[in-house]
C-alpha positions in Angstrom: 0.0 0.0 0.0 2.8 2.4 1.0 4.8 1.5 -2.2 1.7 2.2 -4.3 1.2 5.7 -2.7 4.8 6.6 -3.2 4.5 5.7 -6.9 1.7 8.3 -7.3 2.4 11.9 -8.3 3.0 14.0 -5.2 -0.2 16.1 -5.4 -2.3 13.0 -6.0 -0.7 11.1 -3.1 -1.4 14.1 -0.9 -5.0 14.1 -1.8 -5.3 10.3 -1.1 -3.5 10.4 2.2 -4.8 13.6 3.7 -8.3 13.4 2.2 -8.6 9.7 2.9 -7.5 10.1 6.5 -9.9 12.9 7.2 -12.9 11.1 5.6 -12.2 7.8 7.4 -11.8 9.5 10.8 -15.0 11.4 10.4 -16.7 8.1 9.4 -15.4 6.6 12.7 -16.8 9.6 14.5 -20.2 9.1 13.0 -20.2 5.5 14.1 -19.1 6.4 17.7 -21.8 9.1 17.9 -24.4 6.8 16.5 -23.8 3.9 19.0 -22.6 5.8 22.1 -25.2 8.2 23.7 -24.0 11.8 24.3 -24.8 11.5 28.1 -22.3 8.6 28.5 -19.5 10.4 26.6 -20.1 13.7 28.5 -20.0 12.0 31.8 -16.4 10.8 31.2 -14.9 13.9 29.7 -12.6 14.7 32.6 -11.1 11.2 32.9 -10.9 10.7 29.2 -8.9 14.0 28.9 -6.1 12.6 31.0 -5.8 9.4 28.9 -6.0 11.4 25.7 -3.1 13.6 26.9 -0.9 10.6 27.4 -1.9 9.1 24.1 -1.3 12.4 22.3 2.1 12.9 23.8 3.2 9.4 22.9 2.1 9.7 19.3 3.4 13.2 18.9 6.9 12.1 20.1 6.8 9.1 17.7 5.6 11.2 14.7 8.1 13.9 15.4 10.9 11.4 15.7 10.1 9.8 12.4 9.5 13.1 10.6 12.8 14.6 11.8 14.7 11.4 10.9 13.3 11.4 7.4 14.1 15.1 6.9 17.7 14.6 8.2 18.1 11.7 5.7 16.8 13.9 2.9 19.3 16.6 3.8 22.1 14.0 4.0 21.2 12.7 0.6 21.4 16.2 -0.9 24.7 16.9 0.9 26.2 13.7 -0.5 25.6 14.9 -4.1 27.7 18.1 -3.4 30.4 16.2 -1.6 30.7 13.7 -4.5 30.8 16.5 -7.0 33.5 18.4 -5.1 35.7 15.2 -5.0 35.3 14.8 -8.8 36.2 18.5 -9.3 39.4 17.9 -7.4 40.3 14.9 -9.5 39.5 16.8 -12.7 41.9 19.7 -11.8 44.7 17.5 -10.5 44.7 15.5 -13.7 46.4 18.5 -15.4 49.6 17.6 -13.6 50.0 14.3 -15.4 50.8 13.7 -19.1 47.8 13.3 -21.4 45.1 14.3 -18.8 42.4 14.2 -21.5 41.5 10.6 -21.0 40.6 10.9 -17.3 38.8 14.2 -17.9 36.8 12.8 -20.8 35.8 9.8 -18.7 34.8 12.2 -15.8 32.6 14.2 -18.1 31.0 11.0 -19.5 30.3 10.0 -15.9 28.6 13.3 -15.1 26.5 13.0 -18.2 25.5 9.5 -17.2 24.6 10.5 -13.7 22.4 13.4 -14.8 20.7 11.9 -17.8 20.7 8.2 -17.1 21.2 7.4 -13.4 19.0 10.1 -12.0 15.8 9.1 -13.9 16.6 5.5 -12.9 17.0 6.5 -9.3 13.6 8.2 -9.5 12.2 4.8 -10.4 14.1 2.9 -7.8 16.7 1.5 -10.2 20.5 1.6 -10.5 22.7 2.6 -13.5 25.3 0.1 -14.5 26.7 2.6 -17.0 27.6 5.1 -14.3 29.1 2.3 -12.1 31.3 1.2 -15.0 32.4 4.8 -15.9 33.4 5.7 -12.3 35.3 2.4 -11.8 37.1 3.1 -15.1 38.2 6.5 -13.8 39.4 4.8 -10.6 41.6 2.4 -12.5 43.0 5.1 -14.7 44.0 7.1 -11.7 45.7 4.2 -10.0 47.7 3.5 -13.1 49.0 7.1 -13.6 52.8 7.3 -14.0 54.3 8.9 -10.8 57.8 10.1 -11.6 58.5 12.6 -8.9 57.8 13.5 -5.3 55.5 16.3 -6.4 53.5 14.0 -8.6 53.4 11.5 -5.8 51.7 14.0 -3.5 49.2 15.0 -6.2 48.5 11.4 -7.0 47.8 10.6 -3.3 45.4 13.6 -3.2 43.6 12.2 -6.3 43.3 8.8 -4.8 41.9 10.2 -1.6 39.4 12.3 -3.6 38.5 9.2 -5.7 37.9 7.1 -2.6 35.7 9.9 -1.2 33.7 10.1 -4.4 33.2 6.3 -4.5 32.0 6.3 -0.8 29.7 9.3 -1.4 28.2 7.6 -4.4 27.6 4.3 -2.5 26.0 6.2 0.3 23.8 8.1 -2.2 22.6 4.8 -3.8 22.1 3.2 -0.4 19.9 6.0 0.9 17.8 5.8 -2.2 16.8 2.2 -1.4 16.3 2.5 2.3 12.9 3.9 3.4 10.8 3.9 6.6 10.4 0.4 7.8 7.0 -1.3 7.2 6.5 -1.9 10.9 7.0 1.8 11.6 4.5 2.7 9.0 2.0 0.3 10.6 2.6 1.9 14.0 2.3 5.4 12.6 -1.0 4.8 10.8 -2.5 2.8 13.7 -1.4 5.4 16.2 -3.0 8.2 14.0 -6.4 6.4 14.0 -6.2 5.6 17.7 -5.3 9.2 18.6 -8.1 10.7 16.5 -10.7 8.0 17.4 -10.2 8.6 21.1 -11.3 12.2 20.8 -14.7 11.0 19.8 -15.2 9.7 23.3 -15.7 13.3 24.4 -19.3 14.6 24.5 -19.9 17.8 22.6 -23.1 19.8 22.8 -23.0 20.5 19.1 -21.9 17.8 16.7 -20.7 20.3 14.1 -18.2 21.7 16.5 -16.9 18.3 17.3 -16.5 17.4 13.6 -14.7 20.7 12.9 -12.2 20.3 15.8 -11.5 16.7 15.1 -11.4 17.3 11.4 -8.7 19.9 12.0 -6.7 17.4 14.1 -7.1 14.8 11.3 -5.9 17.3 8.8 -2.7 18.1 10.8 -1.8 14.5 11.4 -2.6 13.6 7.7 -0.3 16.4 6.5 2.6 15.2 8.6 2.1 11.6 7.4 2.1 12.9 3.9 5.3 14.8 4.6 7.0 11.6 5.9 5.8 9.7 2.8 6.9 12.4 0.4 10.4 12.6 1.9 10.8 8.9 2.5 12.9 8.3 -0.6 15.0 11.4 -1.2 15.6 10.8 -4.9 12.1 9.8 -5.9 8.8 11.7 -6.5 8.2 15.4 -7.1 9.8 16.3 -3.7 13.3 14.9 -4.3 17.0 15.8 -4.5 17.9 17.0 -8.0 21.4 16.5 -9.7 22.1 20.3 -9.4 25.6 19.6 -8.0 26.5 17.6 -11.0 25.0 20.0 -13.5 26.9 22.9 -11.9 30.1 20.9 -12.0 29.7 19.9 -15.6 29.1 23.6 -16.5 32.1 24.6 -14.4 34.5 22.2 -16.1 34.1 24.2 -19.4 36.2 26.9 -17.8 39.0 24.5 -16.7 39.6 22.9 -20.1 39.7 19.4 -21.6 
């Protein structure tokens, strides 16, 4: 179910999640009101309030914990793209110190093209790009086989190797983040907790039903929006709200001023 929602366009997923949650919770309220007399619910308002406060705090902490964790992972995914691009820029510049740097630089530009136009669309579909893998591994082999004939070149070569290792690590982390979302058990707890929290508010007796529906509908809207936010940011490289390859585009444009 979650996978199907994440495959929908963002606006449509928002309508389904938020709208569906509000409608379903109002339907639960209708059933509670129909089968539980107002006098019984009103008589237990004070005691129900204490229990609802505990339930609300527990669910709020859980929801905030998941939302913050998903947002931090989204930021980490974006930061990794810039770290990877910075390492590749270092390699591209340092290649000038060696004879015939054109081969490494051409391979790096090919890798950037592959990441932007092949790998990113694949990541948006939850797939990997073997072309990008092969190109970056080819660059790594070329760097390791560079002729080191002086102490100065040895230092530059060591810097290139360190940058290459960092780029490979950042790339692997980027790909790993794209395939790790919120655990299915956590989704079950989040959704069940949302319904329990909202359903419990219907045990309070209101003099006017419309006021009860407005207040609880607003609560459902707020919880539904946060659930939608968690779903939208769950996989940082997928959907309309996703990390874009801006770091690689900027690097590819910047390489034109460095030379071939």
